[in-house]
N, C-alpha and C positions, 0 to 999 in steps of 0.2 A: 164648409160643413163640419160641425164638431166631430171629433174622433173619440171612440170609446176603446179603452184598453185597460189591462191590469196595471196597477201602480208599480208592481214589482214582479219579477219572474219566478222567484223562489221564496218559500217560507219554511221555517223549521220549528218543530215543537217536540218537547220531551213527553212521552206518554206517561200517564200516572198508573198507579196500581189498581185503582177502582174509580167509579164515577166517570165524569167527563171533564175535559178541558176544552177550551175553544181556541181556534185559530181564526183571526179576523183578517179577511182578504179584502183589500181595497180595490175598487174599480173607479176609474176616473174618466171624466169628459174633458177634452182638451180646451174647451171654452164654454161659457154659459150659452144655453139655448133659450129662445123665447117660447118654446113649446115643450110639452112633456116628452121625455125621451125614455125608451125602454130597451132592455137587452135581456136575452135569456142566459141564465147561469146554470151550469150543471157540473157536478163532481163525477169522477170516474176513477176506477183502478188504473194505476200506471205501473207500479213495480212492487208487488207484494201486498200492499194495503187493500183490505177487502171492505167494501161498503157494508155497514151494519155490524161488522165485527171489529174493525179498527177505527172507522170513522163513520159518522152519521151522514148519509147522503143528503145533499141539498140540490133541489131541482126547482127553480123558481124564476120568475121574471123580476128583474131589478128596475126600479123607476127613479129617474132624475126629474124632479120638479123643475119648472122654468127657473133659470138662474142657478141651479144646483150643479156642482161640478165633481162631486165625489159621493160614493156610497160604499157601505161595508157589508160584507156577507160573513156571518158567523157559522163556522163549520165545527161540529163537535168531534173531539178526539176521544175515543172510548178506551178507558184504562183497563188493564188486566195484569196478572202476575205471570203470564206466559213468557218464557224466554224467546225473543224473536229477533230476526235480523232487521237492519235498517229498511224501512218501507216508505214508499211514496204513493200519493194519489194526485190526481190532476183536477184543476178547475178549468172550465171551458166557457167561453163567451160565443154567442151566436144570435142571429135574428134581431139585429139592431133595427129600431124604428123610431119615428117621431122626428125626422129631419136630422139624424145623426148616422154615422157609419162606423163599422169596425176598422181598426188600423189596417192599412195595406200590408203591413208586416204581420204575416200570419202567426209568427211566434208570440206576438202580443195578445193573441186570442187565448193563450194558455198560461196557467201558472201552476207550479208544482210545490206540493207540501211534503216535506220529509218528516217522518215520525221516527225519533230515536227511542229505542227501548230503554227503560230505566231499570230493568231487572239485571242485577250484576253478573249472573252466571254466564260463562262463556258458552257460545253455541257449540253443540256437538259437531265434530268434524267427520265428514264422510271421505273415505279413501279406499283404494285397493289394498288388500292385505299384503300383496307382494307385487313386485314390478315385472317379473318374468315367469312364464310357464313354459314347459316343454312337453311334447307328446310325439310318439312314434306313430306314423300313419299306418293303417292296415291295408290289406289287399282288396277288401270289399266291405260293404256295410258302413257302419259308423262307430267310432269311438267317441268319448266325451272328455272334454277338459272342464274342470269345475273351478270357476274363478270366484274367489271370495272377496266381498265388499264389506267393510267394517265401519262402525260408528264408534267414535272415541269414548262416548259415555251414553248411558241410557237416556232417552228422552221421554217426557210425560205425554207427548203427542205423537201422532203417526208421522213418520218422516219418509219422504220419497226422493228418488234420484233417477235420472234417465240414464240408461245403459245402451250403448251402441257398439257393434263390431264394425271393423273396416279393414280394407286391404292396407298392409304396411310395406311388405317386401315380398312380392311374388305370389302369396296366397290369395286366391280369388274366391269371393263369396259365392256360394252355391256350387262351386266346383271342388274347392279344397276344404271349405268349412261352411257350415250352415249359419247364415247371418242371424244375429239376435238383436232386436231393437225393441226394447220394452222399458217400462217404469218398474224399478225395484222398490219394495215397500218394507220399512222397518216398523213393526207394531210397537206401541209404547213398551219400553223396557227391553226391546230387542237390540242387540249390538252387532249382529252379523247376518249376512244373507249370502247365498251362493247362486251364481248364474251358470247353467250348464250349456256349453257350446258344442255342437256336434262337429267331429272331424271326419271328413268323407274319405273312405278308402278307395284305392285304385291300384292298378298294376303298372302304371306309367312311371318310368324312371325320371325323377325330378330332383332339382336342387333343394337345399334347405330353404324353407319359406317361413314368413311370419305374417301374422295379422295382429290388429290392435283392438283392445277394448277401451272405451272412453266413457267417462262419467260427466254429466252436465245437469243443469236445472235442478239443483237441490231445493227442497221445500219442506215446510213443516217445522220450522224452527231449528234447522241444521244448515251447515254450509260446507262447501267443498274445501279441501285443504288449501291453504294459501300457497303451498308448493305445487305448482301446476303439474310437475312430473307425477304427482300422486293421482292425477286425474286419468292417467293412462296405464295400461298394462299390456305386455307384449307376449304373444303365444308363438313359439317356434315349432314348426312341424318338420320332423326328420323323416325322410323317405325310407321305406323298408325294402324297396325293390332294388336288387343288385344291378349295378351299372353293367351294360353289355360291353364285352371286350371288342376292340376293333377287329375286323375280319380281313385276313390276307387271302388273296386269290389271284390267279392269272387273269389278265385283261381279256384274253381270248383263248379258245380251246385248241385252235389249229394254226400253224404257220406253214408256208411253202416257199422253197428256194430252188433255183436252177444252178446246178453245179457248174463251175468253170473248168477249163482245160489245164490250168496251172494256177499256182498261187492259192490264195485263200479269199473267200467271201465271208461275210458275217451275217448272221441272222440275229436280229434284236428282239428279244422276248420281253414283253412288258408284264 
């Protein structure tokens, strides 16, 4: 039975500033068929590239006439002047019919198209403003530590990044600090934003503790710093409760001994 698959697993194209370019994706049949063969082709977002914004979606049935062993799908690549990261979209084959089948290797059902941005500006970099913060815990209620996240330069589009807190050394979420898990947004032109994390007070004597803040999933034409250390910041919590001194006491309140007629006996007091 003839096998249908993509001719190659990857394609690459450089985006233009306007209009459309085309990437030509080839689909092949392993041998000629005496009947008409069809297969469904669909594009989809894979990593960053958005249908109708970065590429024109194609969703159609491809046909191999009897004796034909290859066909080509043209997918439009939409140009713009927006500074963007490298993006990819996927092509997918399904629903073969007409006496042919898809390759048993499922990776051959997919091909990936990488779009390289042609706009020369470097992407703005997202990072923490500083690597460490310190706060003294209260006896009750909450204090707040304000963690600053910065963008290296203004962007013309809205930039977002995911922020999450997590335990690092001793500090427990919801017990020592209030967890924060949210998307931070930089409006066009904005270069810094602040996350407020609550520090929960108590009267328990505790060691020095830390928790971590983490950045991930940058989007909107910005990227995380190539230095992965800049994806993290650490908050140290110093306890304000004085350590209790060790207590000295007798092991028991009374002892009893029978006196002898001569010499000495000993009573051992603990």
